[in-house]
N, C-alpha and C positions, 0 to 999 in steps of 0.2 A: 504493500500500499505506499502511496505517496503521502508526504506531509499534507499536500494539496487536497487529496482526497479526504483526508481526515477531517481537515478544516471545513470542508463542503458536507461532510456528513453531518458534522456537528450543527450546521447551518439549515440543514433540511428537515423539517418535521417529520418523524417516522410514519404518522397515521395520515395526516392531510397532504403530505408530498409537497408542501410548498416552503419556501424559504423564509425563515423567521427574519424579524427585523435586525439587520447587521450593518454596522457603520462600514460604507466603502468596502463591501464583500469582493468585489472584483480585483480591487488593489491588493486585498490582503491575498487572495487566492494567487494572484500574479507573483507576490513576494514569496508564498510558499513554493511556488513551482522554480523559482531561482534557487531557493534553498535545496529543492529536489535535484536541480542540474548541478549543483555544486556537490551533493552527495553521489551523483553520477559520474562526478570527474569530468564534466563538460564545461564549467565555467570556473574562473576565479574572479573575486573582487577587489578593487585596487583603491584605497583611500577610506576605508569604512571606520566606524568607532571602535575604540579599543575596550577591553573590559572594563567595567566600572563607570562607563560614560554617562554623563549626565542626561536628562531629557532632551535638552537644547541641543546638545553635541550629538545625541543619537538621529536627531532630525536632520543633520548634515548628511546623513547616509544617503540622502537622494542623490547627493552629487559625487559619489563613489562611481567609479568605473567598472563595467561588466567586461571581462575579457574571456573570450573562447578560447580554451585549451583543447578541446577536442570536438570537432564539428560532426562527427559520426552519428547518425540516428540511433536512438535508444530501443526503438519499438514500442514505444508508448505514445499514442497519439496526442494526448495532451502535453506531454513533456517534449516531444519532438517540435509541436508547433510553438512551444515557447522557446526552444532552442533556435529554431528559425526567426522568431521575432528578435531574439537576443543579437542576431547577425546583422541588424541595421546599422545605418551609417553612424547615427548618434548612440554612443555607448554610455551616456551618463544614466544612472539607475533608474531615477525617476522616468525617464523616457522609455527605458526599456520595460519597466513595469507598466507604463500605460499602453505600450504596444500588446504585451502579453495578456493584459487584462481585457481587451477586446473579445476573445472567444474562449477565454479560460474557462468560465462557468460551463459553457456549452459542451467543450471537450472533455472536460472532467465527468459531467453527467453522463455522457455517451459512454465512457469507459467503465463506470460503475454500473449502468445498465447491461454492458455487454458481458460483465464478470457475475451478473446476477445477484448484486448486492441492492440494487434500487429497481424499481419498475417504472416504465414509462406509460402514464395513462393520459389519453388526449380525449376531452371532452368540451362540451359547448356551455356556456353560462347564457341562460334564457334561450337555449337553442340557437343561438347567433354567434356569440363571441367565443372563440377558440381559446381553450385552456388546457396547458399542460402540467401534470402533476407528477411528482418523483416518489411515491411512498417506497417503505422499505420493504425489500423482499427477503434480505437476511441481515439482521441486527447484531449478530454475534460479534462482529469485530467492534462495532461501535460501542458495545455494552462494556466490551474488555477496555476500549479506549477511555470512556467516561470514568470507568472505576480507577485506571492509572491517574487520570488527570485529579481525581478527587484526593488520593493518596498525597500527590504532590501539593495541590492547593489548599487543602483543608487539613490534612495530617501532618503536613511538614516534610513528608519525603522528599530525598534529593532525586531531581529527574535527570535523566540521560540528556545527550546533546538533541536528540531529535524531540523529544517531549519538550525540552526547555524552548526549542525554536517554535514549536506549536504553540506554546504558551504565551510566547512573546507577540505572536500573530493574533491570539486570542484577546490579548489584553487591550481594553478599550473598544471592543468590537461590540459588546453588549452581549456576548455570547457565555461570559463567565458564569452569571447568575443561571442561565439555562443548563449548565453542566452541573454546578454545585448546589443550586437552590439559593432562593432569596435569603434565607436564615444567614447562610455563610457568604453572601456575596461581598460584603466589606472585606472580611480578613482574606477572602480568596483574591480580589482585586489587588489588595496591598502586597500579597505572595507573588501574584503575577507581575507587578511592577518590579518587585525585588529581584525576579528571575530575568526579567527583560533587561535589567542593567547589570547583571552579572556576567561572570566570564562564560557562563553557559550563553545567555543570550546573545552576547558578542560573536560567540562561535558561528554563527551565521549572519552576515550583513543584510542578507535578504529580509531577513524578518523586520530589521529597523528600516529598510529600504520601503517596505510596504505600509508601514506606519506613517512613515514620512510623507508618501505619497498620497495616503488618505487624509492627512492633515492638509495638504496642499490643495487637494479636490474640494475638501469642505470650503477651504478659505475663497476658492475661485467661485463656487455655487453662490456663496454669501455675498460676494463683490458684484456679481452679476445681479442677484436679487436686489441688492441695495441700489445700484444703478436704475433698475426699471421702477423701483419706487421713487426715486428721485425724479425721474422723467415723467412718470404718471403725476406726481405731484405738482411739477411744472406747468403740464398740460393742462390741469384742471385750474391752476392759478390764471393761466392764459385765457382760459375759456371764460371764468369769472370776470375777468378785467373787460373782455369782449363784449360781454352780455351787459355790464355795467354802463359801457360807453353808449351802447345802442339803446 
């Protein structure tokens, strides 16, 4: 299983087959795929944060460079698509994340369906609007994964590098409470932040890149929304002035 597949399984509700509310899921999946590519010895990162880096320092991971060390396909559809995206001319990590994010979820879902972990159900809402759901077909791996995460986030067990990378990607996504329950949310988020800034979290700059890209995406959306509000207010003001003059 890929780290990106684990992240997506945690984001898809087993029964409804719908994705739960996740902050910038596509960027996080892209970061997870970068971590998987690193694990597959296909890429290296240059200029990433050091162990123990602060939040502000970790945000700078978005400007790290992605270097292709082995261009050969892996045989995994989602991973190979991510590798192709990483070969683009712009190698700054946040740009690579943006390119990978375009089809990351679609490719990962297809792979999980092909292996019988999820099912693909196509229906129509009100008999008109097409809908696709992805309910669980085999939850055994996800159940084991959730148990492992709870041991680390709630009981204080030490994570291995893979689990730490996944937790770094989960941190701030809104999924931690979904994994550990609302009663344990605060303590688990604090533990996730501790891991994200530790030597474990820094083991994969890809996790930090995904978070940095998410922050940038939220800021961009906020800036566009603010510009639209200002433009609408100005238009209303001008209309009011024209009406008064008439």
